Structure formats: structure tokens, C-alpha cells
N, C-alpha and C positions, 0 to 999 in steps of 0.2 A: 365313664364320663362322656358326655356328648361333645363332639368336635365338629368342625366345619371343613368342607372340602369343596373347592371350586369345580364345576363341571367344565369339560372341554368346550361345550357350546355356550357356556354362561360366564364369559370372561369379563363382561362389562361391570361397572360399578353399580351399587344399589340405586344411585341417583339416576342412572340411565334407565333402569327398570321402572322406577317411579314415573319418570317423564314419559316413557312409552306407554305405561299403563294409563296415565292421565289422558294422553292423546286418544287411546282406544276408547276410554269411557265417554269422552265427548263425542266421538264419531258414532258410537253405538246409540247414544241418546238422540243424536241427530237422525240416524237412520230409522230407529224404531219408533220414536215419539215425535219426530219433526222439530226437536228443540235445537235450534242453531246456537252454537257458542258465540259469546261476545268476541269481537276481533282480538281483544287482549288475551282471551283464553284459548283462542284457536291456535293450533300448532302451525308454524310457518308453512309446513308442507301441504296444509289443507286450506290456506286462505284464498286460494284461487276459486274454491267452491263458493265462498261467501259472496264473491263478486258476480256470480252468475244470476241472471234474471230468470223469472219463471219458476215452475215447480222444481223441487230438488230431484236430482238424478239418482234414484234409488239404486240403480245398477252400479253407478260409480261409487256411491257411499258404501255399498256392500264390498266392492273391491278394495276400497280404502280400509275398511274394517279388517278384512282378512290380512291385508299387508301389514297393518299396524299390529295385529296380533302376532304375526310371524316375527316382526322385529322385537316385540316385547318378549317373546319366548326365546329369542337369541340372547336376551339380557337377564335371564332369571338369576335371582340372588343365589349365593352359595348355599348348598344343601347341607342339612344336618346329618351327622352320622351317629349311630348308636353302637350296635355290635357288628357293623358291616365288615370289619376286618376279619371276623370269625366266620363269615358266611361266604360259601364258595359255590358258584354256579358249576353244575356238572350234569351229565345226562340223567334225566329223571327216572325213577323206578316205575313210572306210569308208561306203559307201552304207547308209543306214538306221540308222546307229549313233548318231545324235544328236551330242552334243558330244564333242570330243576334247581332248587337252592338248598344247600346242605349246611348244617352246623359242623364246622371243622376247625376248631380253635387250635392255636399253637400248643396249649396245655391240655393234655388228655384228661385231666381231672376237672376241667371246667364244665359248668352246667348253665343252661339258660333257664332261669327260674320263672315260674308262673307269675304273670303280671309284668314281666320285664319287656321293655321296648327293644325289638330286634333290629328294625330298620324302618325306613319311611317310604311310603308309596307316594311319589311325587313326579313331576315332569312338566311337560308343556301344558299350559292352561287353556281351557276352552269353556264356552258356554253352550247353551242348547243350539244356538244358530251355527256357531263355528264347528261344533263336533259333527254336524251333518255333512260338512265339506271334506271330512277325513276319508281317505281311501282305505285305511286299515284301522279298525277300532278294536283290535284284539286286546290291547292293553288299556283301553279307555275305561276310566272308573269315575262314577259320580261320587263326589265327596259330600256335597250338601247343597240344597237349593239349586242354583244354576251354575255351580262350579264343578267342572270335570277336570281330571288330570290324565295326561297321557305320557307315560315313560317310554312308549314304543320307540321314539327316535333316540333314546338315551340309554345305550347298553350298559352304562356304568351304574344305573340305578338297580341295586341288588333285588329290591322287592318285585321287580317285573318278572323274575324267574320263578316265583312261587306258584305252584300249580294247585288246582282244585281236585282232590281225590274223589269227589262225588260219593264219599263214604265217610259218614260222621265219625266212625271209629278211628280214622287216621288224621282228622283235623287236629292240629296242635297249636294253631295261632289264629288270631282274628284281627279285624280292622277296627280302629277307633278314629273317627273323623276328627280332623283338626283344621276346620275351614279357615280359621284366622291365620294359620300357618301355611295354607294352600297345599294341604297334604292329608294323608291318613297315616297313622302309626300302625305298624304291625306288632302286635302284642302276643306274648306267649300265653296260651290258654292252659298250659300245664308245664311242669318241668320237662325240658328237652335235653336228651342225652347227646353226647358227641357222636357224630356220624349220621344223625337222623336227617331225613329230608323234611323241609318245612311245607306245610299244607294249610290253606284256608279255603273257606267256601266262597265262591264267587257270587252265589245267590241265584235264585230262579230268574230274575230279570236279565242277568247276563246270558244265561243259556237259552232263554226264550228268543233272544235276538240272533243266535248263531244258526248257521246253515248246516251245522254238523253236531253230532253228539259227542260228549266227552267219554273217556274210558273210566269205568268204575274201578278204582284201585283196590286190590285184594280179591278181585273176582276175575282176574285175567287168566 
């Protein structure tokens, strides 16, 4: 059964998230399309900009957008859990890959069945513009359209520990975009036994943007 768990960084209420997301949307429309919000729609923190004469200060609008996004990401809603309690980060079997994610349930007879949701790839929310400001994009993933998620700052997100084996023989799960839920689901591609490490393919686009090559699992 899917349950909910609050993140350490996401202690605010859903109404806080909605209000901060609304502020960000108005600021981004203002910055990108020059559409100024009505005074009644403008967040109190930004009404000083409405009173300025002359052309809009795009540098200031960019800074406000980034700050509004930072505040929104501090108020993310509680995240859904699937089989997270049975998934354990541990050193990966891939040499040099750091941590991996393993299926280690309390019951040794348990299985992860093909088609079952294992966990969710979620995190801080970004768009094309804001993701370019990130210093570390190692965990950044495009969900759909202009929506990116980054669990990099959130070590409690189990999905961030899943590695790419760069070897189709070892891939045992895959991503299913759930843009309306602001995440991707990690789904078992086959039955997964106790003790197995989870692997999915990051895709060519991910590796094309890296300054390093991954290690092919099974050929080490």
C-alpha cells in the first residue's frame, strides 16, 4: 500500500507549496514574456517591482525567480512511498559507482513482481532555465516537457541511489513519467529477487552530457 512520508526539507503545509508555486509562475511569466501580474495577484514580496518606472529589470526578475523556486522547493509536499522500506542503499556492485540500491526486505520470501512500483524519482523541481543554474546535475532528470526533478539535495529519496549498468542484461527496472505528480515511478521490468541491486538505464541524453564515461557492469 502506498503511504506518505514528510521530507526533512519539506515540513511546510501543501498550502505553503501552492502559494510559493503560484508566486513563481507569475514571476516567470513576467520575466520570460513581460506579462506583469495585477497588483491583486502579485505576491507582497514582489510589489516593489510593480512600482518601478521604465523597462523591467530582467536581472532582478531572474534573481527573484531563483529565490522563489528555492523557497518553493523548501515546501515540497509529502512524498509517496511504495516499497521504500524494503530498499536499502549500500555500496554498488559497479566499480567506482559509489552507492547503489538493493532489494532487502525483512521477509526473505518476498519478491518484487514485474510491473510493481518500487519507489519514486522525485525531488526539487526545476525548468529549463533554473536547471542551468545548478552546480551539480548528477541526479537531475527530465520528467516531461519543461519539468525536471533533482533529488540530489535529498538523500532520503531512495531512487537517487539506483545506478545505470550500461548493460541491458542487468537492467531490472524502468521509469514511468508521472508529470502531474511531479515525479517518475520506478517500475520493476521483471521479477526481482531478494538481495538484487536495482538498475535502470539513464539513457543516451544523460551520458552525452557527462564529462566521464560510466562503467559497464558485468565487464569489469
